[in-house]
C-alpha positions in Angstrom: -1.7 -13.3 17.7 -3.7 -10.2 18.4 -6.7 -9.5 16.2 -7.1 -6.0 15.0 -10.3 -4.1 14.1 -10.4 -2.5 10.6 -10.7 0.9 12.3 -7.4 0.3 14.1 -5.5 -0.1 10.8 -6.9 2.9 8.9 -4.0 5.3 8.6 -1.3 2.6 8.9 1.8 3.0 6.7 2.1 0.5 3.8 5.5 -0.8 2.6 6.4 -3.3 -0.1 8.0 -6.6 0.8 11.3 -5.1 -0.5 11.0 -2.2 2.1 9.8 0.6 -0.1 7.3 3.0 1.3 4.0 2.7 -0.7 1.4 4.9 1.2 -1.3 4.8 3.9 -4.4 2.7 4.4 -7.6 4.8 3.8 -10.2 2.1 4.1 -11.1 -1.5 3.7 -13.4 -2.8 0.9 -15.7 -5.5 2.2 -17.7 -8.1 0.3 -19.9 -10.6 2.1 -18.4 -9.7 5.5 -14.8 -10.4 4.3 -12.1 -7.9 3.4 -11.7 -8.0 -0.4 -9.2 -5.2 -0.8 -7.6 -2.1 0.7 -7.8 1.5 -0.6 -4.3 3.0 -0.2 -3.4 6.6 -0.6 -0.1 6.4 -2.3 3.1 8.2 -1.3 4.9 10.7 -3.5 7.4 8.4 -5.3 4.8 5.9 -6.2 2.4 8.3 -7.9 4.6 8.4 -11.0 4.5 4.6 -11.2 0.7 4.6 -11.4 0.2 7.5 -13.7 -0.4 10.2 -11.2 -3.4 8.6 -9.4 -3.8 9.5 -5.7 -4.5 6.0 -4.7 -5.1 2.4 -5.6 -7.1 -0.5 -4.4 -4.9 -3.5 -3.6 -6.6 -6.9 -3.4 -6.2 -8.5 0.1 -4.4 -11.5 -1.5 -1.4 -9.1 -1.9 -1.1 -8.3 1.8 1.7 -10.3 3.4 1.5 -8.9 7.0 -0.6 -6.6 9.1 0.7 -5.2 12.4 1.9 -1.7 13.1 2.5 -1.4 9.4 1.1 -3.2 6.3 3.5 -5.2 4.1 2.3 -5.8 0.6 3.7 -8.1 -2.1 5.6 -6.1 -4.7 3.7 -8.0 -7.4 0.7 -5.7 -6.5 2.6 -2.7 -8.0 1.7 -1.8 -11.6 4.2 -3.2 -14.1 4.3 -3.5 -17.9 5.0 -7.3 -17.6 1.7 -8.6 -16.3 -1.8 -7.3 -16.3 -3.0 -9.9 -13.8 -0.7 -8.5 -11.0 -1.9 -4.9 -11.4 -3.7 -3.2 -8.7 -7.4 -3.6 -9.6 -8.6 -0.1 -9.5 -7.1 3.4 -9.7 -8.8 6.1 -7.8 
C-alpha cells in the first residue's frame, strides 16, 4: 500500500460507489491532525441534486477508496430519506 500526501490527491476525480461521476477534490478539512472531510467541487449533473451549490464537504467516513480516483459511498449524496446521510455542509 502506498501512502499519498494530501497535496497529491487535490484535483482527483470523485465517483460514487455505483460509478457515477461526482466531482473533483478541492481540499481536505483537518481536525486535530486527522482528515475530517473533503471539499469536493461537484460536476454538472450533481449540482441539481444539491440545489445548485458548487460544492459540498463530504465527511471522510463516506470515502471508500483513495487511489488515482476517489470513491465515495452513495449514501453521502443528499436524499429526502435521511438527514443523517446528507453531506454536512454546502458551499
